[in-house]
C-alpha positions in Angstrom: -29.3 32.4 -29.1 -25.9 30.8 -29.5 -24.5 32.7 -26.5 -27.5 31.8 -24.3 -27.1 28.1 -25.1 -23.3 28.4 -24.4 -24.0 30.0 -21.0 -26.5 27.2 -20.1 -24.0 24.5 -21.0 -21.3 26.3 -19.1 -23.4 26.5 -15.9 -24.0 22.7 -16.1 -20.3 22.0 -16.6 -19.3 24.2 -13.6 -22.0 22.6 -11.4 -20.2 19.2 -12.0 -16.6 20.2 -11.6 -16.7 23.1 -9.1 -17.1 22.5 -5.3 -20.6 22.6 -3.9 -20.0 26.0 -2.2 -19.6 27.5 -5.7 -22.8 26.2 -7.1 -24.8 29.2 -6.0 -22.5 31.7 -7.6 -22.7 33.1 -11.1 -20.3 31.8 -13.7 -18.2 35.0 -13.6 -18.1 35.0 -9.8 -17.1 31.3 -9.6 -14.3 31.7 -12.1 -13.0 34.9 -10.5 -13.3 33.3 -7.0 -11.3 30.2 -8.1 -8.7 32.3 -9.9 -8.2 34.7 -7.0 -7.9 32.0 -4.4 -5.2 30.2 -6.3 -3.3 33.4 -7.0 -3.5 34.5 -3.3 -2.2 31.2 -1.9 0.6 30.8 -4.4 1.8 34.3 -3.9 2.1 34.1 -0.1 5.4 35.8 0.8 8.2 33.8 2.4 7.7 33.6 6.2 3.9 34.2 6.0 1.1 31.7 6.5 -1.4 31.1 3.7 -4.1 32.6 6.0 -2.5 36.0 6.1 -1.9 35.9 2.3 -5.5 34.9 1.6 -7.0 37.9 3.3 -7.0 40.0 0.2 -8.8 37.2 -1.8 -11.5 37.0 0.9 -12.2 40.8 0.7 -12.3 40.6 -3.1 -14.7 37.6 -3.2 -17.1 39.2 -0.7 -17.2 42.6 -2.5 -20.1 43.4 -4.8 -19.3 43.8 -8.5 -20.6 47.5 -8.5 -17.7 49.9 -9.1 -17.5 53.2 -7.3 -17.0 56.3 -9.2 -13.3 56.7 -9.6 -13.6 60.4 -10.4 -14.7 61.5 -7.0 -12.7 64.6 -5.8 -10.9 65.4 -2.6 -10.2 61.7 -1.9 -6.7 60.2 -1.8 -6.1 56.6 -2.6 -3.4 54.0 -1.7 -2.5 50.5 -2.9 -3.0 47.9 -0.1 -0.9 44.7 -0.1 -1.7 43.2 3.2 -4.0 43.4 6.3 -2.9 42.0 9.7 -4.0 41.8 13.3 -0.3 41.6 14.2 2.1 44.5 13.7 5.1 42.1 13.5 3.5 40.3 10.5 2.9 43.6 8.8 6.5 44.6 9.5 7.7 41.4 7.9 5.8 42.2 4.7 7.1 45.7 4.7 10.7 44.4 4.9 10.1 42.0 2.0 8.6 44.7 -0.2 11.5 47.1 0.6 13.9 44.4 -0.5 12.1 44.4 -3.8 12.7 48.2 -4.3 9.3 49.5 -3.1 8.6 52.0 -0.3 5.7 50.6 1.8 4.3 51.8 5.0 2.0 50.6 7.8 -1.5 52.1 8.1 -2.8 51.5 11.7 -6.5 51.7 12.6 -9.3 50.0 14.5 -11.7 47.7 12.8 -15.5 47.3 13.3 -14.9 45.0 16.3 -12.7 47.4 18.1 -9.5 45.5 17.4 -6.3 47.2 16.3 -5.3 46.3 12.7 -2.3 47.0 10.5 -2.5 47.4 6.8 0.6 47.4 4.5 0.2 50.1 1.8 2.2 51.7 -0.9 2.0 55.3 -2.1 -0.6 58.1 -2.0 -2.6 58.9 -5.2 -4.9 61.7 -6.0 -7.2 59.6 -8.2 -8.4 56.0 -8.5 -7.0 55.7 -12.0 -3.5 56.6 -10.8 -3.6 54.0 -8.1 -4.9 51.4 -10.5 -2.2 52.2 -13.0 0.4 51.9 -10.1 -0.8 48.4 -9.4 0.0 47.4 -13.0 3.5 48.7 -12.5 3.9 47.0 -9.2 2.9 43.7 -10.7 6.0 43.7 -12.8 8.2 43.3 -9.8 6.0 41.6 -7.1 3.3 38.9 -7.2 1.6 40.0 -3.9 -2.2 40.6 -4.4 -3.1 44.3 -4.3 -6.3 46.4 -4.1 -7.1 50.1 -4.3 -8.2 51.6 -0.9 -8.7 55.0 0.6 -5.6 56.5 2.0 -7.0 57.7 5.3 -9.4 54.8 6.2 -9.9 51.0 6.1 -12.6 51.3 3.5 -12.1 50.5 -0.1 -14.8 52.9 -1.4 -16.8 56.0 -0.5 -18.4 56.0 3.0 -20.1 58.6 5.1 -18.0 57.8 8.1 -14.3 57.0 8.5 -12.6 55.6 11.5 -10.0 57.6 13.3 -6.7 56.3 12.0 -3.1 57.1 11.7 -0.2 56.3 9.5 2.9 55.0 11.3 6.4 54.3 10.0 7.3 50.6 9.8 10.0 49.6 12.2 13.4 48.7 10.7 13.5 45.0 10.0 16.3 43.1 8.3 14.8 41.7 5.2 16.9 38.5 5.3 16.0 37.9 8.9 12.4 38.6 8.3 12.3 36.1 5.4 13.5 33.3 7.5 11.3 33.9 10.6 8.3 31.8 11.2 5.0 33.6 12.1 3.4 32.2 15.3 0.3 34.2 16.3 -0.7 34.0 20.0 -4.4 33.1 20.3 -6.4 35.9 21.9 -8.4 34.9 25.0 -11.3 37.1 24.1 -11.5 36.0 20.5 -14.8 34.5 19.6 -14.7 34.1 15.9 -12.8 32.1 13.3 -11.8 35.4 11.5 -10.0 36.7 14.6 -8.2 33.5 15.3 -6.8 33.4 11.8 -5.9 37.1 11.4 -8.7 37.6 8.9 -11.0 40.6 9.1 -14.7 39.8 8.3 -16.2 41.1 5.1 -17.5 44.7 5.1 -21.3 45.3 5.5 -23.4 44.8 2.4 -24.6 48.4 2.3 -21.0 49.7 1.6 -19.7 50.0 -2.0 -16.4 48.5 -3.0 -13.9 49.1 -5.7 -13.4 45.9 -7.6 -9.7 45.2 -8.5 -10.5 43.7 -11.9 -13.0 44.4 -14.6 -15.9 41.9 -15.3 -15.1 39.2 -17.8 -16.3 39.6 -21.3 -18.2 36.8 -23.0 -15.2 35.9 -25.2 -12.9 35.7 -22.1 -15.5 33.6 -20.2 -15.6 31.2 -23.2 -11.8 30.9 -23.2 -11.7 30.2 -19.4 -14.4 27.6 -19.7 -12.6 25.9 -22.5 -9.3 25.9 -20.5 -11.2 24.5 -17.5 -12.8 21.7 -19.5 -9.4 20.8 -21.0 -7.8 20.7 -17.6 -10.5 18.5 -16.2 -10.3 16.1 -19.1 -6.5 15.8 -18.6 -6.8 15.3 -14.9 -9.4 12.6 -15.4 -7.2 10.8 -17.9 -4.2 10.9 -15.6 -6.4 9.6 -12.8 -7.7 6.7 -14.9 -4.1 5.7 -15.9 -3.0 5.8 -12.2 -5.9 3.6 -11.2 -5.1 1.1 -13.9 -1.4 0.9 -12.9 -1.9 0.9 -9.2 -2.2 -2.6 -7.7 -4.9 -2.8 -5.0 -4.4 -4.3 -1.5 -6.5 -7.3 -2.4 -4.4 -7.9 -5.6 -1.1 -7.5 -3.6 -2.4 -10.0 -1.0 -3.4 -12.5 -3.7 0.0 -12.2 -5.4 1.7 -12.8 -2.1 -0.5 -15.8 -1.4 0.3 -17.3 -4.9 4.0 -17.0 -4.3 3.8 -18.7 -0.9 1.4 -21.4 -2.1 3.9 -22.3 -4.8 6.6 -22.6 -2.1 4.6 -24.8 0.2 1.2 -25.4 1.8 2.5 -24.5 5.2 2.8 -20.9 4.3 -0.9 -20.2 3.4 -4.3 -20.4 4.9 -7.8 -20.9 3.4 -10.1 -17.9 3.7 -13.0 -18.2 6.1 -16.0 -20.0 4.5 -14.0 -21.1 1.5 -13.2 -24.7 0.4 -9.9 -25.3 -1.5 -9.5 -28.4 -3.6 -6.0 -29.4 -4.8 -4.5 -32.1 -7.0 -0.9 -33.0 -6.7 1.3 -35.1 -8.9 4.7 -36.1 -7.6 7.6 -38.1 -8.9 10.8 -39.2 -7.1 13.8 -41.2 -8.2 16.4 -42.8 -6.0 19.3 -44.8 -7.3 22.1 -46.6 -5.5 24.4 -49.6 -5.8 23.6 -52.9 -4.0 26.0 -55.8 -3.2 24.5 -59.2 -4.0 25.9 -62.7 -3.6 29.1 -61.7 -2.0 30.9 -59.6 -4.6 28.4 -58.7 -7.3 27.3 -55.1 -7.4 24.1 -54.3 -9.0 22.3 -51.0 -9.8 19.1 -50.3 -7.8 16.5 -47.8 -9.0 13.3 -46.8 -7.1 10.7 -44.9 -9.0 7.7 -43.5 -7.1 4.7 -41.8 -8.7 2.0 -40.4 -6.4 -1.3 -38.7 -7.1 -2.8 -36.8 -4.1 -6.2 -35.2 -3.7 -6.5 -32.6 -1.0 -9.3 -30.5 0.5 -9.1 -27.7 3.1 -11.8 -25.5 4.7 -11.4 -22.1 6.2 -13.0 -22.2 9.7 -11.9 -18.6 10.3 -9.6 -16.2 8.5 -6.8 -17.4 10.8 -7.8 -21.1 11.1 -8.2 -23.8 8.5 -8.4 -27.6 8.5 -7.8 -30.1 5.7 -6.9 -33.6 4.6 -4.9 -35.2 1.8 -5.3 -38.7 0.3 -2.5 -40.0 -1.9 -2.6 -42.8 -4.5 0.8 -44.3 -5.0 2.5 -46.3 -7.8 5.9 -47.7 -6.9 8.4 -49.4 -9.2 11.6 -51.1 -8.1 14.3 -52.4 -10.4 17.4 -54.4 -9.4 20.0 -54.8 -12.1 18.7 -55.5 -15.5 16.4 -58.5 -14.8 14.6 -58.3 -11.4 11.8 -55.7 -11.0 8.6 -55.2 -8.9 5.8 -52.7 -8.8 2.9 -51.9 -6.6 -0.2 -49.7 -6.7 -2.2 -48.7 -3.6 -3.1 -45.8 -1.3 -0.4 -44.1 0.7 -0.5 -42.3 4.1 -3.6 -40.2 4.7 -2.8 -36.8 6.2 -5.0 -34.8 8.5 -3.7 -31.2 9.0 -4.6 -27.9 10.5 -3.1 -24.4 10.3 -3.5 -21.4 12.7 -2.3 -17.8 12.5 -2.0 -16.5 16.1 -1.3 -12.8 15.3 -2.2 -10.5 12.5 0.7 -9.6 10.2 1.7 -6.1 9.3 4.6 -4.3 7.6 6.7 -4.8 10.7 5.4 -8.2 11.9 5.8 -11.2 9.6 3.1 -13.7 8.8 3.4 -16.5 11.4 1.5 -19.7 10.8 1.5 -22.7 13.2 0.7 -26.0 11.5 0.1 -29.6 12.7 -0.5 -32.9 11.0 -1.3 -36.5 11.7 -0.2 -39.3 9.3 -2.3 -42.5 9.1 -0.9 -45.5 7.0 -3.7 -47.0 4.9 -1.9 -48.5 1.9 0.4 -51.5 1.7 2.3 -51.8 4.9 6.0 -52.6 4.6 5.7 -54.7 7.8 2.9 -56.8 6.4 4.3 -57.9 3.0 6.8 -60.5 2.0 10.2 -58.8 1.9 12.0 -59.1 -1.4 8.8 -60.2 -3.2 6.4 -57.3 -2.7 6.6 -53.5 -2.5 4.9 -51.2 0.0 3.1 -47.9 -0.8 2.9 -46.5 2.8 5.3 -46.0 5.7 3.4 -48.4 8.0 3.9 -45.9 10.9 1.6 -43.4 12.6 3.3 -40.1 13.1 2.5 -36.6 14.3 4.0 -33.4 13.2 4.2 -29.8 14.4 5.7 -26.8 12.6 5.8 -23.1 12.3 6.3 -21.0 9.2 7.3 -17.3 8.7 6.9 -15.1 5.7 7.6 -11.4 5.2 7.3 -9.1 2.2 10.6 -7.4 1.6 9.9 -5.5 -1.6 10.4 -6.7 -4.3 10.8 -10.3 -2.9 9.0 -12.4 -0.3 11.2 -14.1 2.3 10.0 -17.3 3.9 11.2 -20.0 6.3 9.8 -22.9 8.2 10.8 -25.3 11.1 9.2 -28.6 11.8 9.5 -31.6 14.1 7.9 -35.0 13.5 7.3 -37.8 16.1 6.7 -41.3 14.6 5.0 -43.7 17.0 6.5 -47.2 17.6 4.9 -50.1 15.8 4.6 -53.3 17.9 3.5 -56.9 17.4 4.6 -57.0 13.8 5.6 -60.7 13.6 7.2 -60.4 10.2 9.5 -63.2 9.0 12.8 -61.8 7.7 16.2 -63.3 6.9 17.7 -62.0 10.1 14.8 -63.1 12.3 11.2 -62.4 13.2 10.7 -58.7 13.4 8.5 -57.8 16.4 8.8 -54.0 16.9 10.0 -50.9 15.1 10.8 -47.7 17.0 11.7 -44.9 14.6 13.5 -41.8 15.8 12.3 -38.2 15.7 12.9 -36.0 12.7 13.7 -32.3 12.5 13.4 -30.1 9.4 14.1 -26.5 8.4 13.7 -24.6 5.2 14.5 -21.0 4.0 13.8 -19.3 0.7 12.8 -16.3 -1.4 9.9 -15.8 -3.8 9.6 -13.2 -6.5 6.7 -12.2 -8.8 7.9 -11.9 -12.4 4.4 -10.7 -13.4 0.8 -10.7 -12.2 0.5 -14.3 -13.3 4.0 -15.8 -13.1 6.2 -16.1 -10.0 9.4 -17.8 -9.1 10.8 -19.2 -5.8 13.9 -20.9 -4.6 14.6 -22.5 -1.2 17.0 -24.7 0.7 15.8 -27.6 2.9 17.5 -29.5 5.6 16.4 -32.6 7.6 17.8 -34.6 10.4 16.5 -38.0 11.5 17.5 -39.8 14.6 18.3 -43.5 14.6 15.6 -46.3 14.3 15.6 -49.4 16.4 14.5 -52.8 15.1 13.6 -55.4 17.7 13.4 -59.2 16.9 11.9 -62.0 18.8 14.8 -64.4 18.5 17.7 -62.2 17.4 19.6 -59.2 18.8 18.2 -55.8 18.3 19.4 -53.7 15.3 19.9 -50.0 15.3 20.5 -47.6 12.4 22.6 -44.5 12.5 21.4 -40.9 12.4 20.8 -39.6 8.9 20.7 -36.1 7.3 19.4 -34.8 4.1 19.6 -31.5 2.2 18.3 -30.3 -1.1 17.8 -27.2 -3.2 14.3 -26.6 -4.5 13.4 -24.4 -7.4 9.7 -23.7 -8.1 7.4 -21.6 -10.2 3.8 -20.8 -10.1 1.4 -19.7 -12.9 -2.1 -18.1 -12.3 -4.6 -19.5 -14.7 -7.6 -17.6 -13.3 -8.7 -15.8 -10.2 -9.2 -19.2 -8.3 -6.8 -21.6 -10.0 -3.0 -21.8 -10.0 -0.5 -24.3 -11.3 2.7 -24.9 -9.3 5.8 -26.8 -10.3 8.8 -27.6 -8.2 12.1 -29.6 -8.7 14.1 -30.8 -5.8 17.8 -31.5 -6.2 19.4 -33.4 -3.2 22.8 -32.3 -2.1 23.6 -35.3 0.0 22.7 -37.8 -2.7 24.0 -37.7 -6.3 21.7 -40.1 -7.9 18.2 -38.9 -6.9 15.8 -36.0 -7.5 12.2 -35.2 -7.1 9.5 -33.4 -9.1 6.2 -32.1 -7.9 3.2 -30.5 -9.6 0.0 -29.1 -8.0 -3.1 -27.2 -9.0 -5.1 -25.8 -6.1 -8.6 -24.5 -6.9 -10.4 -22.2 -4.5 -14.2 -22.1 -4.1 -16.2 -19.7 -2.0 -19.3 -21.2 -0.3 
C-alpha cells in the first residue's frame, strides 16, 4: 500500500515539473527519457552538432521496453556509437574514437526510405552479453552513448528480413584536424521530413523488437531519482526567488532615475499622462554686502528672503505636461544695526510646460524642452516708496525657453540644461526717485547653463551635484527729466549639492544648498516635497 501511494504522489510531482510532452509517459519512461537526453547532448563529440549526437537517444526513447532474447544463436553483435546520413560526419567520429585507443569502423547500408546511411561501430561479438559487457568497458574511456546492434544490419534486435549491407573501412582522417572541423550538412533537395534534414533516422516500426541498453529501474532506484528530482526543483525555485528579489525591475529603475533628476531640478522630469503632481517648496536665500552711506560711512547690508511655493502639474500625455507655481514671499532687509524693513506678499506666478520630442533609449539621452511665463502679482518694486518699503516680486513680465538632457551612465546619471530668458520692458512707471522720475525699465536678456551628476546611494536615498552659470546683459533705466542710466553685464556661478529621500511610492523630499562662487557673502537653501497622484 505504501508503494502504491508513493507512485501516485510521484506521478503528480512529475506532472507539475516535467514538460507537457512527458505527461503521457510512465514514470520510468519519463525519468529515463530525461536522463538519456541530457547524457546525449552533453556527450556530443568535439566538432559534431547536438543533432547528430542526440540520434542514439531518439532511438532509445522510441524503443519498447521488451528485451529480445540475448541467447539467440548464429547472430553476431556490434556496439554502435553513431548513426549518420553523411560519411564525412561518420569519419570524424571514427577519427575521434581512434584517438581514444579504440578500433571503430563504418557500417554502410540503406535505410527504410532508401537513403544511404553510415553507422559507426566497434567490434564483433558472438553474443549479446559479450557486447553488453564491452559497452561497460568502453564507458571507462569514452562518454559517447552506445547501444548493442546486429553486426550485419541496421536493426537492433531479431528481424525476419535484413537489408543488404556492407562493412567499409573508415578513411584515414587526422584526429586533430577532425576535432577542429565544423560540420555543415548540405540540405537535400528531395528531403521532405524533419528527420532527414537533421541527419536523424526515424524510429523503427512498432512491430520490431529492440534491445534496451539499460535495465528497468527498480522501485528503490525510482524513489531515489524522484527524491533527487524534488531536491533539485526546490533548489532551483529558491535560487529563482532570490534572483527575483535582487533584480530591479524596469519600472523601479525608471522611478529611481526620475527621483534623482527630480531632486536636481524640475526641468529634468515630466508628469505621467493622467497624473497630477502637487509640490511644496521652501526656499531661503541670503545676500550680504557693504554699502556706503553719508559720504564715508560703510555699513553692512543683509537681505533675507524666505519663500513658500505651491505648485501643481498635470500630465497631458506621457511626453507633455503643463503646470503652474504660486510663491508666497517674506523679505527682510537690514542696514547696519538700526535700520530694518520687512514685507510679506505674493511673488511672481509661473506658468510652465514641458515636452519630450523623442523617446529616450540606451543610446539616446532624455531630451526635454521646457518653457515658462513669469507674471508679477506681488509688491512691485516700481510701485513702492524706495528706501521705505520692500518688494516681493520682480515687477517684470518675462518668458523663458530651455532644454535639458539626461543620460544614465551606470552607476551615475549625467544631466545638463541650457536656458534663455527674455524680460519684457516696463513702461509708464512714474516712480519718484532721488535721481529723477523713473519712466521705463528695459532689462537685458539672460542666459544660463548647468551640468551635474546624480547617484543613487540606495533605493530611497540619492545624491546629486551640479555647477550652474548665468550671464545677464545690461539693464537700461530711462527717466523723464534725467539722463538714462545703464548697468553693466553681470555673471554668476554657483555649486549646488542636493539630496533626495523617498518617503513612499508617491512622495519624495529634496534638499539643495547653493554656494555662489562669484559672491563670498551669500548662499541659498531649498527644500521641496513633490507628491504624485494618479487620476
